C-alpha positions in Angstrom: 194.9 -38.2 154.0 198.5 -37.2 153.2 200.1 -40.5 154.4 199.4 -44.0 155.7 201.6 -46.1 158.0 201.9 -49.8 158.5 200.1 -49.6 161.8 197.2 -47.7 160.2 197.0 -50.4 157.5 197.0 -53.1 160.2 194.2 -51.4 162.0 192.2 -51.0 158.8 192.7 -54.7 158.0 191.5 -55.5 161.6 188.3 -53.6 160.9 187.6 -50.6 158.6 185.1 -49.2 161.1 187.7 -49.5 163.9 190.1 -47.6 161.6 187.4 -44.8 161.2 186.9 -44.5 165.0 190.6 -44.3 165.8 192.2 -42.5 162.9 189.4 -40.3 161.6 187.3 -39.7 164.7 190.3 -39.6 166.9 189.1 -42.0 169.6 191.7 -43.9 171.6 191.1 -47.5 172.5 194.5 -48.1 174.0 196.9 -45.6 175.5 199.7 -48.0 176.6 200.7 -50.0 179.6 203.9 -51.2 181.3 204.7 -53.4 178.3 204.6 -50.6 175.8 206.7 -48.5 178.2 209.2 -51.3 178.4 209.3 -51.6 174.6 209.8 -47.8 174.2 212.7 -47.9 176.6 214.4 -50.9 175.0 214.1 -49.4 171.5 215.7 -46.2 172.7 218.7 -47.9 174.2 219.1 -50.3 171.2 219.3 -47.3 169.0 222.1 -45.8 171.1 224.0 -49.2 171.2 223.7 -49.6 167.4 225.2 -46.2 166.9 227.9 -47.1 169.4 227.2 -44.0 171.5 229.1 -43.9 174.8 226.3 -44.5 177.3 225.9 -46.5 180.5 223.3 -49.0 179.2 221.7 -50.0 182.4 221.3 -46.5 183.7 220.0 -45.2 180.4 217.4 -48.1 180.2 216.1 -47.4 183.8 215.9 -43.7 183.0 214.0 -44.2 179.7 211.7 -46.8 181.4 210.9 -44.4 184.2 210.2 -41.6 181.7 207.8 -43.9 179.8 206.0 -44.9 183.0 205.7 -41.3 184.1 204.1 -40.4 180.8 201.5 -43.1 181.5 200.8 -41.6 184.9 200.5 -38.1 183.4 197.9 -39.5 180.9 196.1 -41.2 183.8 196.7 -44.7 182.4 196.7 -47.5 184.9 199.5 -50.0 184.9 200.9 -52.7 187.1 203.8 -51.1 189.1 205.0 -54.4 190.6 205.2 -56.0 187.1 207.1 -52.9 185.9 209.6 -53.4 188.7 210.1 -57.0 187.6 210.9 -55.8 184.0 213.9 -53.7 185.0 216.4 -56.6 185.4 214.8 -58.3 182.4 215.5 -55.3 180.2 219.1 -55.0 181.4 219.7 -58.7 180.7 218.4 -58.3 177.1 220.5 -55.3 176.4 223.6 -57.1 177.6 223.1 -59.6 174.8 222.3 -57.2 171.9 225.9 -56.6 170.7 226.9 -60.3 170.7 223.6 -61.3 169.0 224.2 -58.7 166.2 227.8 -59.9 165.7 226.8 -63.6 165.7 224.0 -63.1 163.3 225.5 -60.7 160.8 229.2 -61.2 161.3 231.0 -58.1 159.9 228.6 -55.2 159.2 228.4 -51.4 159.1 225.5 -49.3 160.4 223.7 -47.5 157.6 221.0 -45.8 159.7 219.0 -46.0 162.9 215.4 -44.9 163.2 215.3 -44.0 159.5 212.2 -42.1 158.5 210.3 -43.2 155.5 208.0 -40.7 153.8 207.9 -42.1 150.3 205.2 -41.5 147.7 202.7 -44.3 147.0 201.2 -42.1 144.2 201.0 -38.4 143.5 198.6 -37.8 146.4 199.7 -39.9 149.4 202.9 -41.2 151.0 203.9 -44.3 153.0 205.2 -43.3 156.4 207.3 -45.4 158.7 210.4 -45.6 160.9 212.9 -48.3 160.3 214.6 -49.3 163.5 217.9 -50.2 162.0 219.6 -50.7 158.6 223.0 -52.4 158.4 225.1 -53.4 155.4 227.2 -56.6 155.1 230.4 -57.0 153.0 228.4 -58.9 150.3 226.7 -55.6 149.5 223.4 -56.6 151.1 221.3 -54.2 153.1 219.5 -55.6 156.1 216.4 -53.9 157.6 215.9 -54.8 161.3 212.8 -54.2 163.4 213.1 -54.7 167.2 210.2 -56.5 168.8 209.9 -56.9 172.5 208.1 -60.0 173.6 207.7 -62.2 176.6 209.2 -65.5 175.6 209.2 -65.4 171.8 206.9 -66.0 168.8 205.3 -69.3 167.9 205.3 -70.6 164.3 201.9 -69.0 163.5 203.1 -65.5 164.6 206.3 -65.9 162.7 204.5 -66.7 159.4 201.5 -64.4 159.9 201.1 -62.4 156.6 199.9 -59.2 158.3 202.8 -59.3 160.8 205.5 -59.8 158.1 203.9 -57.3 155.7 205.5 -54.6 157.9 208.9 -55.6 156.8 207.8 -56.3 153.2 206.4 -52.7 152.9 209.5 -51.3 154.6 211.7 -53.1 152.1 209.6 -51.8 149.1 209.7 -48.2 150.2 213.2 -48.2 151.4 214.3 -49.4 148.0 212.2 -46.8 146.3 213.6 -44.1 148.5 217.2 -45.0 147.8 216.9 -46.5 144.3 218.1 -49.8 145.5 217.2 -53.1 143.9 214.9 -55.4 145.9 217.3 -58.3 145.6 219.9 -56.4 147.5 217.8 -55.9 150.6 216.9 -58.5 153.3 214.6 -58.1 156.3 214.7 -59.4 159.8 212.7 -59.2 163.1 214.9 -59.1 166.2 212.9 -60.6 169.1 213.9 -59.2 172.5 212.6 -61.7 175.0 211.9 -60.6 178.6 211.3 -64.0 180.3 213.8 -66.1 178.4 216.7 -67.5 180.5 219.1 -67.5 177.5 219.2 -66.4 173.9 217.2 -63.3 174.9 217.9 -61.7 171.5 216.7 -63.8 168.5 216.8 -62.7 164.8 214.2 -64.0 162.4 214.7 -63.5 158.7 211.6 -62.6 156.8 211.5 -63.4 153.1 209.6 -61.1 150.7 209.4 -62.6 147.2 207.5 -61.2 144.3 204.2 -62.8 145.3 204.3 -61.6 148.8 205.3 -58.1 147.7 202.4 -58.0 145.3 200.0 -59.2 148.0 201.2 -56.6 150.5 200.9 -53.7 148.0 197.5 -55.0 146.9 196.3 -54.8 150.5 197.8 -51.3 150.9 196.0 -50.1 147.7 192.8 -51.7 148.7 192.8 -49.9 152.0 193.6 -46.6 150.4 190.8 -47.1 147.8 188.2 -47.9 150.5 189.3 -45.2 152.9 189.1 -42.7 150.0 185.6 -43.9 149.2 184.6 -43.6 152.9 183.7 -47.3 153.1 183.8 -48.0 156.8 182.2 -51.5 157.0 182.3 -53.4 160.3 184.4 -56.6 160.2 182.2 -58.8 162.3 184.9 -61.4 162.8 186.9 -58.8 164.8 184.2 -57.7 167.1 185.1 -59.9 170.1 188.6 -58.5 170.0 187.7 -54.9 169.7 187.7 -52.4 172.6 184.7 -50.5 171.1 182.5 -53.5 170.8 179.0 -52.9 172.3 179.9 -49.4 173.4 178.2 -46.1 172.4 180.8 -45.7 169.7 180.1 -49.1 168.1 176.7 -50.4 169.4 
């Protein structure tokens, strides 16, 4: 291993043996669907809007969505074409609210980066890899890391407070600060929920706090994963079996 990402860490936490099958053996349990295609298209257009590029938002979204669906077809992945058609006006409606939502939430801000790549050393042998959707800076000197999340109607309280979900931003904050030599106290983190089926407030920002204890726990999980992967310990996490695509298959009998 030369690097580890948050998604890889998340899969290891789900089940170390699942991590082995997907990351080390190269098996694919999931290749995408109309929802992932929608998310990819929305992310692409949000990046353009944040950078204030002169684009026709609706046309660009439709073009990117079609491209993502075409890739699924080329990979022979089945998806619901009728549901995909329903998603087109939903995506356009979301994108029409992004600018106002950013302004209402942050007030005055400047864009620091979009799709910023992290490849930051964890130790002398391995890096943490990630892509930060957006970083903005407000007049008080605070940096704000934003991660776009497409969803149907939003997140319940359990999802909002789930440690594994929020560790993504906690780790992004840690390694962003390490990359730029910025103090942790000067960085805040947020999820931006992009809600397909909502009739209003389609863009909702959620602040995620990452105090010393949470930061310690996130880094502890990361180092635990690296230690066990390095020792080739691929134990099955039985509590995850009923949610695993490989359960009771030839790859995981």
